[in-house]
N, C-alpha and C positions, 0 to 999 in steps of 0.2 A: 772584403765583405762583398757578398753577392748582391747584384742589383735586384730590387723587388719592384714588381708592377702589380696591376690589378686584373682580375678576370671574373667572369660570371659563369656559373654552371647551374642550369635550371633555375635562373633568376636568383641564385644565391651568391653573394659576393665573397670572393676570396682574395687574399694577397698571395702572389706566386713569384717564384724566382724566374727570371727571364729565360734561362735555359730550360726550365721545366715547362714554361708556357709554350715555347716553341715545340717541345716534344709532345705535349698534350694536344696542341693544335693539329700537329701532323697526324697524331693518332686518331683524332676525331674525323679529320678529313679523309683518312684512309677507310674508316668505318663507313662513312657516308658513301664513298666511291664504290667500295666492294659490295655493300649491301643494297645500294640504291635506296637508301633509307629516306623516308619522307620527314619533313620537319617535326611532325608529332612524334615519330619514332626516335629522332635524335634528342628531343626533349626528355623522353623517357630514359634513354641511355645516359644522358647527363644527370638525371635524377638518381639513377643507380650509382653513378660515380660519387655523387654527394653522400649517399648512404655509406659507401665503402670508405670514403675519406673520414666520415664521422666515426666509423669503427676504428680508424687509426688515430683518432683524437684530433683530427683537423676539422674544426667546426666553422661556422660562419665567421668571416673576416680573419680566419686563420691563415698561416703561411703554408703553401703547397710547395714541397721541394721536389727535386728530381727523383729522390728515392720514393716519394709518394706516387709519382707518375709511373715509375717502374713497377711498384706494387699493384697499381690499378691495371696495368697491362697484363700482369701475371694472373690476377684474379678474374678479369673479364675475358681474357684470351686475345689472340691476335686476329685482326680482321680477315686475314687470308684463310682462317679456319672456316669462315662462313662465306667465302667468295662464291659468286654465282657463275663464274666462268668454269668451263669443263676442266681445264688444265689444273687449276687450283684444287678442284674437287678430287681429281684423280691423285694428285700429290698428297692430299691430306685425307684419303679414304680411311686409312687405319685410325687416324686421330678422331675422325667423325664417328666411326663405329664404336670406339671406346667411349666417347661422350654419350652416345645414345644408350649404350649398355649401362653406364653409370646412372643415367637418369631414368631408366626403365622402371625401377622400383618406386619412382616418385620422390619428391622432395618433402621435408617435414612441413606440415601445415602450420600456419600461424593464425590465431584467432584475431580477426579484425572485423570492424563494422562495414557491411556491404552497403554503402550509401547509394550505389547505382540502382539497387532494387529495394530501397528502403520504403517502408510505409510510415514509420515514425522516426526512428533513429538509426535504422540499419542493424540493430542488435540481432533480431530474429534471423534476418537474411545472412548475417555473418556466422551465427551459430549453425545455421543450416548448411552453409558452405563448408564449415569446419568438419561437420559430421557426415557430409555427403548425403543429406536428405532434402526433401522438398521444403521450402520455406513455409508452405501452407500449414504443415503439421506443427512446426515450431510456433507459428502465430496462434493457432488454435490453443496450444498449450499455454501460451502467454496470456490469452484471454481468460482461460478457465482457472489457472493457477492462483491468481489473487484471491478468489473466493475460497479456495481450498487451503491457503496458507495464511489467511487473515491479513492480507496486504503485504506479507513479506516478499512475495514475488515482485511486486511493484518496486519495492526498495532495491531489490537485486537488479532489476532492469535499469533503474536510474543510475546505480553505481556502475554498471557495465557501460551505459551510455557515456558516463564521464571518464571512465578509466580505459576502455578498449579503444585503441586508435582506429581511425577510419582508413579504409583502403582507397587512397587518393591516386597514387601513381600506378603505372602499369606493373612495376615490380611488386608493389603492395598487393595488387590483385592476383599476381602469379603466386606469391607466397601464400595468400589466403586460400587458393585452390590447390596448393601443394605441388605446383609446377616449378621446374628449375628456371632460374633467372639467367637467361642467356641472350646473346644478341638476337638470335632468331626468334625466341619467344617474346622478347620485348617488341620486336618489329611487328609480329603478328598481333600482339595485344594492343599496340598503338593503332593498328589498322582496323580493329573491331569497333563497331559503333558503341558508344558509351550508353549505359543505361538500358532500360527496357523499351518496348514499343510505345508509340504515342498513345495508343488505346490503353495500355497498362498504366502509363503515367497519368492519364486523365482519370482513370478509375481510382488510382491511389490518391490523387488529389481530392476527388469527391469524398472518398472514405475519410481522409484526414479532416476535411471540413466538417463532416458529420460527427466525427469523434470530438473535434474541438467544440462544436456547438453543444454536444451532449455534456461535456465536462464543464462548459460555461454555465449551462442551465443548472447543473448540480451545484456550482459555486453560488449562483443566485439563490437557489433553494436553501443552501446552508446559511446564507445571510439572513433570509426571512425567518428561518427556524431559530437562528441565534437571537434575533431581536424579539420576536414574539415569545418564544420559550423563556428567554432571559427575564423579560418583564413580568410574566406570569409567575415564574418560579421565585423571583425576588419578592414579589408581593405576598406570596403564600408563606415563604419562610419567615418573613418579617412578622407575621401574625402568630408565631410559635413562641411567644415569650415564656410560657409556662413549661416548655419542654427542654430537658437537658440535651436533647439531640440537636438543638438548633445550631450549635457551633459546628458539629460534624456535617450538618446539611449545608452550612455556608461554605465549608471546605469543598464538599462535593460540587456545590454550585460554581465556585470559582474554577475548579478543575474542568467542569463541563464547559464553561465559557471559554477557558483557555484552549481546550480541545477544539471547540467550534471555530475559534479564530484561526487556529493552526490549520484546520481542515479547509476553511475558506481560502486562506492564503495558498495552501498547497494546490487546490483545484484551480485557483486563478493563475498561478504560475504555470501549471500544467496546460491550461487552455492557451495562455500566451505562447508557450513553447510550441504547441501544436500548430497554431495559426502562423507563427513566424517561421516554423519549420527549422528551428535550430535550438540547441540547448547550450547556452553559454555556461561556463564553469561557475560563475557567481550564482546564476539562477539554479543550477543543479545543487550547489552547496546549500542554498536557501531552502530548496525542497527537502533535502535530507534533514536539515535542521527542523523544519516543520514536522516531519515524520517523527523525529526524536521528541519534540515538544508534545506531539499528540500521544505518543506512548507514555510519557510522564503524566499527562493529563488523565489518560484512561486509568493508570495505576492509582492516581490520587482520587479519582472518582470512585473506583472500586473500594478503596480504603475508607473514604468518607461515607459512602452509602452503606457499607457493611457495619461500620461503627454506629451510624445513625440508627439503623435497624435494631441493633442490639440494645442501644440506649433507649429507644422507644419501648422495646419489649420489657426491659427492666423497669422502666417508669410505669408502664401499665400494670405490672405486677405489684409495684409499690402502692399504687392508688386503688387497687382492687379491694372492695369491701364486701362483706356478706351480712345480710339482715335475716335473722331467724324468727319465724312466726309459728307458734304451736297451733295445731288445728283440733286439739282435744280429742273427742271421740268420733270425728268425721269418718264416714265409711267410704265416701267418694269425694273427689276434688275436681273442680272445674276452674281453669285458668283463663280469664277473659283478657282481651286485648291482643296486641301484636307481639307480646313478649314471648320469647322462646321458652318453652317448658319441656321438661324431660323427667323421667323417673330416675331418682338419685340412688335408690337402694332400699334395703330393708330397714325398718324402724318399728319398734313396738307401738309407739304413739305417733300418729301422723303429724308431719310438720312440713313447712316449706322453707327453702333457703333462697334468698334473692341476692344474686351477685350483681354488683354494679361498680362503676368507676367514680371515685370521689375526686373531682377535678374542679378547678376554679371556673365559675360560670355555669356549672352543671348542677342542677338541683338533685337532692337525694330522692330516689323513687319513693312514692307513697303506696303502701300496701293496705288494702281494705279487704276484710274477710266478712262475708255475709253467710248466715246459716239458713238453710232450707231443710229442716229436719236433720238427718244425718249427712246431708250434703253441704260441703263448703264451697262457696263461690269466691274465688280470689281475683281481685282486680289490682293490677299494678300500673300506676301512672308514673310516667317519666318523660324526660326530654327525648325528642326524636329529631332526626335531621329535617323533618318537615316543620318543626317548631322553631329551629334556629339554624342559621347558616354560618358555619365556620369550617373552612376546608381542613384546618389542622385542629381538630377537636376529637372528642370521642366519636363524633359522627363519621369520622374517617373510616372507622370500623363499622360495620353495619349495625342498625339498632338491635338486631337480634343478638349481637355479640356485646353490645353496650350494657344491656340488662338481660339476665337470664334467670330462670326459675327452675329449681330442682325440687321435686316432690318426693318425700320419704314416707313409707308406710309398709304394712305387712305384705303387700303384693303390688305388682304393676297395675292391676285392675282398679286400684284406687283412683287412677286418673281417668277422666273423660277426655279421650283423645280424638274423638271423631266429630266434634262439633265445629272445629275450625281447621282449615287445611294447613295453617302455619304453626300449629302446635305439634311438636315432635315428641314421640314417646320412645324412649330408649329401653328396650327389654333387656334384663340381665341375662 
């Protein structure tokens, strides 16, 4: 049985065979000597080794064998291929030319989040790097798209924030840019300053704070609207005892409250993530859950509101009544009051028809006809919204719709329509 010891690569612990440890140590020492690599570059090279070991099934605390070390050397190449001395370069000129020719077409790009140039989560910067465009255009699209997709784009952004891995190591950033992962490229990537300039970082921080404050204010506004609107709506619906639509309105009310709570929670979690500048997986899952709850609430609100409207319409038709009053031989008709009046159509003998709603608490309109020769003066007295206050009563519909008068006679001229501006004459 081979002796096993411990080793760390890029701060990742492994168990390793003693023989393999010596071979790996000599390999790393040769890389550092040949490339004159700085500690940062060596850490990136070790991180690349960890990735290659994971591809072979050797993960954290796994056993690294001599075969694994041989595979690493075969995949990463020998240090002499990147030697800085002239002799080595001359000896391996053909090998170097072949490597350059192989990498000329570029390496396959990998979609990752560019956290070095992130404004929120690095999703837009990563997408921009993948497609080779300016991050500005992707960010403008991300700002506009939620309004065009009814919030679907925001859901996609959160999913990508949770699922797309960040480009942490130098090898990650090389793959994100579609560059080959070699000793030389790792060394150059490690030598480059991380992130953007100080001015850009400051601007991004200010922008994040502004966005976070805006989202927080939206959350506070949602809380106020939820409390005030909830109290007023509940009081109004509770006064609808005579309406069959009350049950559907309570359903719509419950869905609206549920949607408001989900929206408030979503905005609060979003504001916290922006200020903290990280999106933990539980928080992201909670935000997705709130979006799902909001979608269900909107569906329930639509169903409840639509059914409530249809129920109200049916009930209004059920309680509609018509009172018919004959006007004998009247040649002209005058309708006094604020009641809506119109010409109903031809009739040999003049008459009026008064349409009204017979509801609890609403008195039946009184129709009085006074004669002035051949002229009939009709007065209709009824409840109006000025006489009684009930947010859910016939007064919800305007007084002109609550009671209306139709005049029938040999011709439309039977009506006197010019004495009041609120009297309407419908010509056939």
